[in-house]
VEXDREN-2710 file (C-alpha; in Angstrom, 1 decimal):
% VEXDREN-2710
k/r/px/py/pz
1/MET/-17.3/-148.9/27.7
2/ARG/-18.2/-147.3/31.0
3/GLY/-15.4/-145.9/33.1
4/LYS/-14.9/-146.8/36.8
5/ASP/-13.4/-144.6/39.5
6/ASP/-10.2/-146.5/40.7
7/GLU/-10.5/-145.2/44.3
8/THR/-14.3/-145.6/45.0
9/GLY/-15.2/-148.3/42.5
10/GLU/-18.2/-146.3/41.3
11/PHE/-19.2/-146.1/37.7
12/LEU/-18.6/-142.7/36.1
13/SER/-21.5/-142.7/33.7
14/PRO/-25.0/-144.3/33.4
15/SER/-25.2/-147.8/32.1
16/ARG/-26.4/-148.5/28.5
17/SER/-29.6/-150.0/30.0
18/GLN/-30.2/-146.7/31.9
19/ASN/-29.5/-144.6/28.8
20/ARG/-31.9/-146.8/26.8
21/ARG/-34.7/-146.5/29.4
22/GLU/-34.4/-142.7/29.4
23/ALA/-34.4/-142.6/25.6
24/LEU/-37.6/-144.8/25.5
25/GLU/-39.2/-142.5/28.1
26/VAL/-38.5/-139.5/25.9
27/LEU/-39.8/-141.3/22.9
28/SER/-43.0/-142.1/24.7
29/LEU/-43.3/-138.5/25.8
30/GLY/-42.9/-137.5/22.1
31/GLU/-45.7/-139.8/21.1
32/GLN/-48.0/-138.2/23.6
33/LEU/-47.1/-134.7/22.3
34/VAL/-47.8/-135.8/18.7
35/ALA/-51.2/-137.2/19.7
36/LEU/-52.3/-133.8/21.2
37/THR/-54.4/-131.3/19.3
38/GLU/-52.8/-127.9/18.6
39/ALA/-54.9/-126.3/21.3
40/GLN/-53.8/-128.9/23.9
41/LEU/-50.2/-128.4/22.8
42/ALA/-50.4/-124.7/23.2
43/ARG/-51.3/-125.1/26.9
44/LEU/-48.1/-127.1/27.6
45/PRO/-44.6/-125.6/28.3
46/VAL/-43.2/-127.1/25.1
47/PRO/-40.2/-125.1/23.7
48/GLU/-40.8/-123.3/20.4
49/SER/-37.9/-125.3/18.9
50/LEU/-39.8/-128.6/19.2
51/LEU/-43.1/-127.4/17.7
52/PRO/-42.1/-127.8/14.1
53/HIS/-40.8/-131.3/14.7
54/ILE/-44.1/-132.2/16.4
55/ARG/-46.2/-130.8/13.6
56/GLU/-44.0/-132.6/11.0
57/CYS/-44.4/-135.9/12.8
58/ARG/-48.2/-135.4/12.8
59/ARG/-48.2/-134.6/9.1
60/ILE/-46.3/-137.8/8.1
61/THR/-48.7/-140.8/8.0
62/ALA/-46.6/-143.5/6.3
63/GLN/-45.7/-145.9/9.1
64/ILE/-41.9/-146.1/8.6
65/ALA/-41.5/-142.4/7.9
66/HIS/-43.6/-141.5/10.8
67/LYS/-41.6/-143.7/13.1
68/ARG/-38.3/-142.2/11.8
69/GLN/-39.7/-138.7/12.3
70/LEU/-40.8/-139.6/15.9
71/GLN/-37.3/-140.8/16.7
72/TYR/-35.9/-137.6/15.3
73/LEU/-38.3/-135.6/17.5
74/ALA/-37.2/-137.7/20.5
75/LYS/-33.5/-136.9/19.6
76/GLN/-34.3/-133.2/19.6
77/MET/-36.2/-133.5/22.9
78/ARG/-33.2/-135.2/24.5
79/ARG/-31.2/-132.1/23.8
80/GLU/-33.5/-130.1/26.1
81/ASP/-32.8/-129.8/29.8
82/ASP/-34.2/-132.4/32.1
83/GLU/-36.3/-129.7/33.8
84/VAL/-38.0/-128.8/30.5
85/LEU/-39.0/-132.4/29.9
86/GLU/-40.1/-132.8/33.5
87/ALA/-42.3/-129.7/33.3
88/ILE/-44.0/-131.1/30.2
89/ARG/-44.6/-134.5/31.9
90/ASP/-46.1/-132.7/35.0
91/ALA/-48.4/-130.6/32.8
92/LEU/-49.6/-133.7/31.0
93/ASP/-50.2/-135.5/34.2
94/GLU/-52.2/-132.7/35.7
95/LYS/-54.4/-132.4/32.6
96/GLY/-55.0/-136.1/32.5
97/GLU/-56.0/-136.3/36.2
98/ALA/-58.3/-133.2/35.9
99/ALA/-60.0/-134.8/32.8
100/ARG/-60.5/-138.1/34.7
101/ARG/-62.0/-136.3/37.6
102/GLU/-64.3/-134.3/35.3
103/VAL/-65.5/-137.5/33.5
104/ALA/-66.1/-139.3/36.7
105/ALA/-68.2/-136.4/38.0
106/MET/-70.2/-136.4/34.8
107/HIS/-70.8/-140.1/35.0
108/ARG/-72.0/-139.7/38.6
109/VAL/-74.5/-137.1/37.5
110/GLU/-75.7/-139.2/34.6
111/THR/-76.1/-142.3/36.8
112/TRP/-78.3/-140.4/39.2
113/ARG/-80.3/-139.0/36.4
114/GLU/-81.0/-142.5/35.1
115/ARG/-81.7/-143.8/38.6
116/LEU/-84.3/-141.1/39.1
117/ILE/-86.0/-141.8/35.7
118/GLU/-86.1/-145.5/36.2
119/GLY/-86.4/-145.8/40.0
120/GLY/-89.1/-143.2/40.6
121/ASP/-89.9/-142.1/44.2
122/ALA/-87.6/-144.7/45.8
123/ALA/-84.5/-143.3/44.0
124/LEU/-85.7/-139.7/44.7
125/ALA/-85.9/-140.6/48.5
126/GLU/-82.4/-142.0/48.4
127/LEU/-81.1/-138.9/46.7
128/LEU/-82.9/-136.7/49.3
129/ASP/-81.3/-138.7/52.1
130/GLU/-77.9/-137.9/50.7
131/HIS/-78.7/-134.3/49.9
132/PRO/-81.4/-133.0/52.2
133/GLY/-81.2/-129.5/50.7
134/ALA/-82.4/-130.7/47.3
135/ASP/-85.7/-129.3/45.9
136/ARG/-87.9/-132.4/45.9
137/GLN/-90.7/-130.8/44.0
138/GLN/-88.4/-129.5/41.2
139/LEU/-86.7/-132.9/40.8
140/ARG/-90.0/-134.8/40.8
141/GLN/-91.4/-132.4/38.1
142/LEU/-88.2/-132.7/36.0
143/VAL/-88.4/-136.5/36.1
144/ARG/-92.1/-136.4/35.2
145/ASN/-91.4/-134.1/32.3
146/THR/-88.5/-136.3/31.1
147/LEU/-90.8/-139.4/31.1
148/GLU/-93.4/-137.5/29.2
149/GLU/-90.8/-136.3/26.6
150/ARG/-89.7/-139.9/26.1
151/LYS/-93.3/-141.2/25.7
152/ARG/-94.0/-138.5/23.1
153/ASN/-90.6/-138.7/21.4
154/LYS/-90.0/-135.0/22.0
155/PRO/-86.6/-133.3/22.1
156/PRO/-84.8/-134.0/25.4
157/ARG/-85.2/-130.5/27.0
158/ALA/-86.3/-131.7/30.4
159/PHE/-83.8/-134.5/30.2
160/ARG/-81.1/-131.8/30.0
161/GLU/-82.7/-129.7/32.7
162/LEU/-82.7/-132.7/35.0
163/TYR/-79.0/-133.2/34.3
164/ARG/-78.2/-129.5/35.1
165/ALA/-80.2/-129.6/38.3
166/LEU/-78.4/-132.8/39.4
167/ARG/-75.0/-131.4/38.4
168/ASP/-75.6/-128.3/40.5
169/LEU/-76.8/-130.4/43.4
170/LEU/-74.1/-133.0/43.4
171/LEU/-71.1/-130.9/42.2
172/GLY/-72.0/-127.4/43.3
173/ALA/-73.0/-124.5/41.1
174/GLY/-69.5/-124.4/39.5
175/GLY/-69.6/-128.0/38.4
176/ALA/-66.7/-130.4/38.5
177/ASP/-63.3/-128.6/38.4
178/GLY/-64.9/-125.7/36.5
179/MET/-67.0/-127.9/34.1
180/SER/-68.8/-125.4/31.9
181/ASP/-72.4/-125.6/30.8
182/ALA/-71.2/-126.6/27.3
183/ASP/-69.3/-129.6/28.9
184/ALA/-72.4/-130.5/30.9
185/ASP/-74.7/-130.3/27.9
186/THR/-72.3/-132.7/26.1
187/GLY/-72.8/-135.2/28.9
188/ALA/-76.5/-134.5/28.9
189/ASP/-76.9/-135.3/25.2
190/ILE/-76.0/-139.0/25.7
191/ASP/-78.8/-141.2/24.5
192/ASP/-80.5/-143.6/26.9
193/ASP/-78.6/-146.5/25.3
194/ASP/-75.2/-144.7/25.8
195/ALA/-75.7/-143.7/29.4
196/PRO/-73.3/-145.4/31.8
197/ALA/-74.7/-148.2/33.9
198/GLY/-75.1/-147.5/37.6
END
């Protein structure tokens, strides 16, 4: 039972509900850590003492045993300082937000690529209104080459070049938050049916 200060009337410890909420937050954080790849985990400020418990939790696939191991991981995490857990949460939030921004930027480029391919000169004029410094001739040629590739069922070389040209135009030469050429090529490899709707 919680103690109460006789003079001030304040409770001396957190309520059971508060303790339970905090325990569930730590359990949720543990689930997030278990879901990460080894490379993602290495980029987070996770104490070495927790890594074996995280790996063990990943290894166990039986539902009840996995749940029990996850609860044990959460128990070990609660022994860490609040600052350690807060640092892990902050790092996870930053990575999540950066990834969302990167994906949104890739979708924006893909949407413009599809608009140029399907909308012809009208879409190109709209793009040039927004970005007067764009190379009209280069973009028009890349769109023509892409249409020709599709007609002849050739590999999507111009399709990818158009993506890179648009990425450089819309996001700057460095891409979105340091998006690499490999990341951009992944986005450029999306088939026509998989491209996001504008």
